[in-house]
N, C-alpha and C positions, 0 to 999 in steps of 0.2 A: 929281493926288493921288488915291490909291485910296480909294473910299468904303466904309466899314465898315457892313455891314448889322446893324441892332439890332432887338430886339423892341419893339413898342409897349407902352404901359402896359396897354391892353386885353388884349393877348395874354398878358402876365405875370399879370394878374388871373385870366383864364380858366384858365391853366395851374395857378395856385395853388389855385383853387377845385376843380379836378379832383383835384389831389393830396390836398387836405384831405378830399374826399369819399371817395376810395379808402382813405385812412388811417383815417377814422372807421368805414367799413364793415369794414375788416380788424380793427380793435380790437373792434368789436361781435361779429364772428364768433368771434374768439378768446375773448371773454368767454362766449359761448354754449357753445362747445366745452368750456371749462373748467368751467362750471357743470354741464354734462351729465356730464362725467367725475367731478366731485365727487359728484353725485347717484348715479351708478352705483356708485361706491366705497362711499358710505354705505349704500346699499341692500344691497350685497353683505355688508358687515360686520355690519349689524344683522340681516340675514337669517340669517347664520351664528349670531349670538347667539341668535336666536329658536329655532333648531333645538337648540342646546345646552340652553337653558332648557326647552323642551318635552320633550326626551329625559330630562332629569334628573327632572322632575316625573312624567312618565308611568311611567318605570321604578320610581321610588320608590313611587308609589301602587299600581301593579299588583302589586308584590312585597311590599307591606306585609302582614304576617301575624301579628305578635306584638301582643297587646293592650297598649295601646289602639289599635294599628294606625296611627291618624292622630290628631294633635293640631294645634290651631291655634297660631299665634304672633302676639302683639299687642305693639305698642310701649308702653313704660312708662318715662317720663322719658328717660334716655339709653340705656336697655337694652331688652331684649325678654323676654317671659314666655311660658311654655307655658300654653295654655288648652284645656280639654276642649271637644269638639265636642258640641253639643246633638243629641240623638237624637229623631227624630219616630217616632210609632207606625206610620205608614204613609206612602205617597207624597204625601199632601195637605199639602205643606210650606207653601204660602202661608197656610194657616189656623193653622199651629202655630208657625212660626218667624218672628221679626221680622228686618228687614234687619240690625240690629246683632248678631244672633245668629250670622250666617253670614259676616260680613266680617272678614278677617284680613290682617295684613301678610305672613304666610307660613305654613308648615306644617312639621311633623315627621312622618317616616314610619319605622315600626319594622319590623325584620326578625326572623325566627324565631330567629336566632342571638344576639339581644340587641343587635346593632348598630342604628344608626339614622342618618338623614340629615336635615338641616334646610336650609331655604331661605327667605329673607325679603327684602323690599324695605326698605332702610334710609332714613333721613331725607335722605340725599344722593342719592337716586334710584337707588342701585346695588342690584343683586340679589346678595346674599351667600349662600354655601352651603358646606356641609362635611359629610363623611361621618365618623362616629365608629365605629371598628372595635370588635370585641368586647373586645379587650385594651387599648383606650384607657383611661387612668386616669380620664377624664372620663365614661366610660360608666356611667350609672346610669339606671334607669327613672324618668323625671321625673314629677312630680305637677303639677297645676294650680297656677299661681302661682310656680313655680320659674323662676329666671333661665336663659335659653337660653345655652349656651356660645357664645363668640364664634366666628363663622364667618370664616375668613381668606381664602377664595377669593371672587373677585368675577367677575361675568359679563364676558367679553371675548373677542375673537378676535384672535389674534396679540398685538400691542402696543396694540390699539385697544380701549378700554373702551366698554361699552354702558350707557346710562342709560334708565330708565323715564320716563314722563311726570312732570312736576313734582308734588311732593306737594301744593303749593298749589292744584292744580287738582282736588283731591279723590281722587287716586290713591294715597293712603297705604295703602289696604287693597285691593290688586288681586285678592286671593284670596277666593273664595266657597266655603265648605265646609259640607256638611251630611251628616248621617247618618240612616239609616232602619233601624229595628229589623227584623231578619231572623228570623222565627219558625221557619224551617227550619234555622238554624244558630246556634251560640252567639255568633258574631261579627256585628258590624253592617256594613252596606253604606255606603260613603262615596262622595260625588261631589265632585270638585274642579273649579272653574271659574276660569280665569285670563285676564284681559283687560287689555292695556296696549299702549302704543306704545313702541318701542325706538329710541333716538337715539344718534348718535355723540358728542353734546355734552351737557353738563349745562345745565339751565335753558334749553331751546330757546324761541325766540320763537314767537309765533303765526304768523309768516311762514315758519317752517322746516317744509318738507314732506318732508324727507329722513328718513323713518322707516319701520320695518317694523311692521305691526300684528300683535299676538300675540293669538290667541284659542284657548284650550285648554279642553277638557272631557273629564275622564277619571274612571272609576269603578273601584273595586277589586272589583266584583262583576259579575254578568251584566248588561250594559246600564248605563244611568245613570238618575238620577232627577231 
């Protein structure tokens, strides 16, 4: 009778252990590659959102020329209101303006043809913006305390929305804006500072590191203050 060769129990256990080790390593490698791809995608998307936001604010501030040129936007209940920027007599701002005087949810920027644009961070962490053309029926020169017209555009790249840091972390007013009286011209000089983190998801956890840091400082005059 022909004897059939079989594997011993020890050989089967060794083979099974090797197979399990290889499977675990393969799964771990796949997970690392996937996380790296997700991180690269998030950084690409939020980086593009950062550029869109920077370009919108820089262009609006640099081109602002119709008085009041720049106004702040603050949250009030479920809406947003225009607010005048306090003007310092000179560049010694720390001695003249308090923190609450220069912190805003957004800003409005006015052009010489009567049009203007607004951008602000809402309570859902989205940056909303809109340009109001000269022939827009909503175009009127706003005064302090008036309601900001609803902005329908929100910051995104492709189909991917971008969100700022959670408002609960104290980022409800990411814009800092101040003005300095210019004795050589009839208009004032304004400086806008914007700092925030941009995410692909809303309400990111403290463990989520896939974000692009936004830091912008721009002035409508020579240099900044």
